[in-house]
C-alpha positions as CSV (number, residue, x, y, z in Angstrom):
1,X,-140.7,61.6,-61.4
2,X,-137.3,62.8,-62.4
3,X,-135.6,61.7,-65.6
4,X,-133.4,58.6,-65.2
5,X,-130.2,58.1,-67.1
6,X,-128.2,54.8,-67.4
7,X,-125.1,55.0,-65.2
8,X,-121.8,54.9,-67.0
9,X,-120.2,53.2,-64.0
10,X,-123.0,50.8,-63.1
11,X,-120.7,47.8,-62.6
12,X,-118.8,49.5,-59.8
13,X,-122.1,50.4,-58.1
14,X,-123.7,47.0,-58.6
15,X,-120.7,45.4,-56.8
16,X,-121.5,47.7,-53.9
17,X,-117.7,48.5,-53.7
18,X,-118.2,52.1,-54.9
19,X,-120.9,54.6,-54.2
20,X,-122.5,57.7,-55.8
21,X,-124.8,60.4,-54.4
22,X,-126.9,60.3,-57.6
23,X,-127.2,56.5,-58.0
24,X,-130.6,54.9,-58.0
25,X,-131.0,51.1,-58.0
26,X,-133.5,50.0,-60.6
27,X,-134.6,46.7,-62.2
28,X,-134.5,46.6,-65.9
29,X,-135.4,43.8,-68.3
30,X,-131.9,42.3,-68.0
31,X,-131.9,42.4,-64.2
32,X,-130.6,44.9,-61.6
33,X,-129.1,48.1,-62.9
34,X,-128.2,51.6,-61.8
35,X,-129.8,54.9,-63.0
36,X,-128.5,58.4,-62.4
37,X,-131.1,61.0,-61.5
38,X,-128.8,64.0,-62.3
39,X,-128.4,65.1,-65.9
40,X,-125.2,67.1,-65.3
41,X,-123.6,64.3,-63.3
42,X,-124.6,61.8,-65.9
43,X,-123.1,63.9,-68.7
44,X,-119.8,64.3,-66.8
45,X,-119.6,60.6,-66.0
46,X,-120.4,59.6,-69.6
47,X,-117.8,62.0,-70.9
48,X,-115.1,60.6,-68.6
49,X,-116.1,57.0,-69.3
50,X,-115.9,57.5,-73.1
51,X,-112.4,59.0,-72.7
52,X,-111.3,56.2,-70.4
53,X,-112.6,53.6,-72.9
54,X,-110.9,55.2,-75.9
55,X,-107.6,55.3,-74.0
56,X,-107.9,51.7,-72.7
57,X,-109.3,49.7,-75.6
58,X,-106.0,49.8,-77.7
59,X,-104.2,48.4,-74.6
60,X,-106.7,45.5,-74.5
61,X,-106.4,45.0,-78.2
62,X,-110.2,45.3,-78.8
63,X,-112.4,47.5,-80.8
64,X,-115.3,49.6,-79.4
65,X,-117.9,47.0,-80.5
66,X,-120.4,45.7,-77.9
67,X,-120.9,42.5,-79.9
68,X,-117.2,41.5,-79.8
69,X,-115.8,43.3,-76.7
70,X,-115.7,41.1,-73.6
71,X,-117.8,42.5,-70.8
72,X,-114.8,42.1,-68.4
73,X,-113.0,44.8,-70.4
74,X,-115.8,47.3,-69.8
75,X,-115.8,46.4,-66.1
76,X,-112.0,46.8,-65.9
77,X,-112.3,50.2,-67.5
78,X,-114.9,51.3,-65.0
79,X,-113.0,50.1,-61.9
80,X,-109.5,50.7,-63.0
81,X,-110.3,54.1,-64.6
82,X,-112.0,55.5,-61.5
83,X,-109.3,54.2,-59.2
84,X,-106.7,55.7,-61.5
85,X,-108.4,59.1,-61.5
86,X,-108.7,58.9,-57.7
87,X,-104.9,58.3,-57.4
88,X,-104.3,61.3,-59.6
89,X,-106.6,63.6,-57.7
90,X,-106.2,62.2,-54.2
91,X,-102.9,60.2,-54.0
92,X,-103.6,59.2,-50.4
93,X,-107.1,57.7,-51.2
94,X,-107.9,54.1,-50.7
95,X,-109.0,51.3,-53.0
96,X,-112.6,52.3,-53.3
97,X,-114.5,55.3,-54.4
98,X,-117.1,56.4,-51.9
99,X,-118.8,58.9,-54.2
100,X,-118.1,58.8,-57.9
101,X,-119.8,62.1,-58.6
102,X,-117.7,63.9,-55.9
103,X,-114.5,62.3,-57.3
104,X,-115.4,63.5,-60.8
105,X,-116.3,67.0,-59.5
106,X,-112.8,67.2,-57.8
107,X,-111.2,65.9,-61.0
108,X,-112.9,68.7,-62.9
109,X,-111.8,71.3,-60.3
110,X,-108.2,70.1,-60.9
111,X,-108.6,69.6,-64.7
112,X,-111.4,72.0,-65.8
113,X,-111.4,70.6,-69.4
114,X,-112.0,66.9,-68.8
115,X,-111.2,66.1,-72.4
116,X,-107.6,67.5,-71.9
117,X,-106.9,65.1,-69.0
118,X,-104.1,62.6,-69.9
119,X,-106.3,59.4,-70.0
120,X,-103.7,57.4,-71.8
121,X,-101.6,57.5,-68.6
122,X,-104.4,55.6,-66.9
123,X,-104.4,52.7,-69.4
124,X,-101.7,50.6,-67.7
125,X,-103.6,50.7,-64.4
126,X,-106.9,49.8,-66.1
127,X,-105.4,46.8,-67.9
128,X,-103.7,45.7,-64.6
129,X,-106.9,45.9,-62.6
130,X,-107.8,42.5,-61.2
131,X,-111.5,41.6,-61.2
132,X,-112.8,40.1,-58.1
133,X,-113.6,36.4,-58.5
134,X,-117.1,35.2,-57.9
135,X,-117.7,32.7,-55.0
């Protein structure tokens, strides 16, 4: 069996609003989760997520501490960050991401050094993202 990596954007995939060609639904001790079965895709996603998080946390006024950071902040970073990237790469795209890996591949084509991307420009969109209410 192929190696499985914890998906950096699992909240978007668990909501079934976004998709990814490398996503694999799994059940872990805490419940449903998403694994990635591609090491290169996982590495790129993790890199982008870390940059999004570092750009957005000051705007939320929280530190990078899983014990004190509200879960909703991480979810907003995932959704708002991907939607912001999509607007930068494909301005005519809608309000969902059909394939996260394909979006990040297109982002890397446009910005070969993902670390050099202006993530701080996405912070306002991340903080403004409205989470869907549970019914």
